[in-house]
C-alpha positions in Angstrom: 10.6 -16.4 15.9 6.8 -16.2 16.2 5.2 -18.6 18.6 1.4 -19.2 19.0 -0.2 -22.0 20.9 -0.2 -24.5 18.0 2.0 -22.7 15.4 5.7 -21.8 15.6 7.4 -19.8 12.8 11.1 -19.5 12.7 11.8 -16.6 10.3 15.6 -17.1 10.5 15.5 -20.7 9.2 12.2 -20.2 7.3 10.6 -23.1 9.0 7.0 -23.5 10.2 5.8 -26.1 12.8 2.3 -27.0 13.6 2.0 -28.9 16.9 5.8 -29.2 16.7 5.6 -31.0 13.4 7.5 -29.3 10.5 5.4 -28.3 7.6 6.5 -27.2 4.1 5.4 -24.0 2.5 6.1 -23.0 -1.1 8.2 -19.9 -1.6 5.2 -17.7 -2.4 3.3 -19.0 0.6 6.3 -18.3 2.8 6.6 -14.7 1.3 3.0 -14.0 2.0 3.1 -15.4 5.5 6.2 -13.4 6.3 4.5 -10.2 5.1 1.6 -11.0 7.5 3.7 -11.8 10.5 3.9 -8.5 12.3 0.2 -9.2 13.2 -1.1 -6.0 11.7 -3.8 -5.8 9.0 -2.3 -5.6 5.6 -4.2 -4.8 2.4 -4.6 -7.2 -0.5 -2.8 -4.8 -2.7 0.2 -4.7 -0.4 0.3 -8.5 -0.4 0.1 -8.5 -4.2 3.1 -6.3 -4.4 5.0 -8.5 -1.9 4.3 -11.6 -4.1 4.5 -10.2 -7.6 6.0 -6.8 -7.4 2.9 -5.0 -8.7 -0.9 -5.0 -8.4 -2.7 -6.8 -11.3 -5.7 -9.1 -11.5 -3.2 -12.0 -11.6 -1.3 -10.9 -8.5 -4.5 -10.4 -6.6 -5.4 -14.0 -7.6 -2.0 -15.2 -6.3 -2.8 -13.6 -2.9 -6.2 -15.4 -2.7 -4.7 -18.8 -3.7 -1.7 -18.6 -1.4 -3.9 -17.5 1.6 -6.1 -20.6 0.9 -3.0 -22.9 0.8 -1.6 -21.5 4.0 -5.0 -21.9 5.7 -5.1 -25.6 4.6 -1.7 -26.2 6.2 -1.8 -24.0 9.3 -5.6 -24.0 10.0 -8.5 -22.1 8.6 -8.5 -19.6 11.4 -4.8 -18.6 11.2 -5.5 -15.8 8.7 -8.4 -13.5 9.1 -10.1 -11.9 6.1 -10.8 -8.3 6.6 -13.8 -7.4 4.4 -13.0 -4.8 1.7 -9.4 -4.4 3.0 -7.1 -7.5 3.2 -5.8 -9.9 5.7 -4.4 -10.3 9.2 -2.4 -13.2 10.7 -4.1 -14.5 13.8 -2.0 -17.6 14.3 
Protein backbone atom coordinates (compact mmCIF):
# COMPACT_ATOMS: atom_id res chain seq x y z
CA UNK A 1 0.00 0.00 0.00
CA UNK A 2 1.29 3.41 -0.98
CA UNK A 3 -0.34 6.40 0.67
CA UNK A 4 0.23 10.02 -0.29
CA UNK A 5 -1.80 13.02 0.87
CA UNK A 6 -4.33 12.71 -1.97
CA UNK A 7 -3.47 9.37 -3.61
CA UNK A 8 -3.74 5.87 -2.13
CA UNK A 9 -2.51 2.88 -4.12
CA UNK A 10 -3.32 -0.63 -2.99
CA UNK A 11 -0.92 -2.91 -4.85
CA UNK A 12 -2.52 -6.05 -3.43
CA UNK A 13 -5.96 -5.36 -4.87
CA UNK A 14 -4.63 -3.22 -7.75
CA UNK A 15 -6.82 -0.28 -6.81
CA UNK A 16 -6.11 3.44 -6.88
CA UNK A 17 -7.98 6.11 -4.93
CA UNK A 18 -7.77 9.87 -5.40
CA UNK A 19 -9.24 11.75 -2.43
CA UNK A 20 -10.72 8.38 -1.35
CA UNK A 21 -12.60 8.01 -4.64
CA UNK A 22 -11.69 4.87 -6.62
CA UNK A 23 -10.32 5.51 -10.09
CA UNK A 24 -9.85 3.03 -12.89
CA UNK A 25 -6.57 2.47 -14.63
CA UNK A 26 -6.06 0.38 -17.75
CA UNK A 27 -3.76 -2.63 -17.47
CA UNK A 28 -0.81 -0.88 -19.13
CA UNK A 29 -1.31 2.22 -16.98
CA UNK A 30 -1.32 0.06 -13.86
CA UNK A 31 1.83 -1.81 -14.97
CA UNK A 32 3.64 1.47 -15.57
CA UNK A 33 2.49 2.94 -12.25
CA UNK A 34 3.54 -0.22 -10.42
CA UNK A 35 7.02 0.00 -11.98
CA UNK A 36 7.30 3.59 -10.74
CA UNK A 37 6.05 2.93 -7.21
CA UNK A 38 9.29 2.36 -5.35
CA UNK A 39 9.77 6.12 -5.71
CA UNK A 40 13.11 5.88 -7.44
CA UNK A 41 13.96 7.32 -10.82
CA UNK A 42 13.47 4.81 -13.61
CA UNK A 43 14.62 5.17 -17.20
CA UNK A 44 12.23 5.36 -20.11
CA UNK A 45 13.82 2.22 -21.54
CA UNK A 46 13.19 0.28 -18.31
CA UNK A 47 9.55 1.34 -18.44
CA UNK A 48 9.33 0.34 -22.11
CA UNK A 49 10.58 -3.12 -21.18
CA UNK A 50 8.06 -3.30 -18.31
CA UNK A 51 5.21 -2.46 -20.72
CA UNK A 52 6.21 -4.21 -23.94
CA UNK A 53 9.05 -6.56 -23.08
CA UNK A 54 11.54 -4.73 -25.30
CA UNK A 55 12.68 -1.26 -26.29
CA UNK A 56 11.34 -0.09 -29.64
CA UNK A 57 10.02 3.24 -30.90
CA UNK A 58 6.50 1.87 -30.33
CA UNK A 59 7.21 0.83 -26.72
CA UNK A 60 8.75 4.24 -25.98
CA UNK A 61 5.58 5.81 -27.35
CA UNK A 62 3.51 3.55 -25.09
CA UNK A 63 5.42 4.89 -22.10
CA UNK A 64 4.73 8.52 -23.06
CA UNK A 65 1.03 7.87 -23.71
CA UNK A 66 0.50 5.94 -20.49
CA UNK A 67 2.37 8.52 -18.39
CA UNK A 68 0.07 11.17 -19.86
CA UNK A 69 -3.04 9.09 -19.08
CA UNK A 70 -1.93 8.48 -15.49
CA UNK A 71 -1.24 12.19 -15.04
CA UNK A 72 -4.76 13.02 -16.24
CA UNK A 73 -6.28 10.68 -13.67
CA UNK A 74 -3.97 11.20 -10.67
CA UNK A 75 -2.81 14.76 -11.28
CA UNK A 76 -0.19 16.29 -13.51
CA UNK A 77 2.37 16.52 -10.70
CA UNK A 78 2.21 12.84 -9.67
CA UNK A 79 4.91 11.75 -12.15
CA UNK A 80 8.01 13.85 -12.64
CA UNK A 81 9.80 13.81 -15.98
CA UNK A 82 13.56 13.59 -15.55
CA UNK A 83 15.10 15.23 -18.61
CA UNK A 84 17.17 12.84 -20.76
CA UNK A 85 16.55 9.95 -18.38
CA UNK A 86 13.01 8.90 -17.50
CA UNK A 87 10.41 9.34 -14.79
CA UNK A 88 9.81 9.27 -11.04
CA UNK A 89 6.55 8.85 -9.11
CA UNK A 90 6.09 11.79 -6.77
CA UNK A 91 2.49 11.08 -5.75
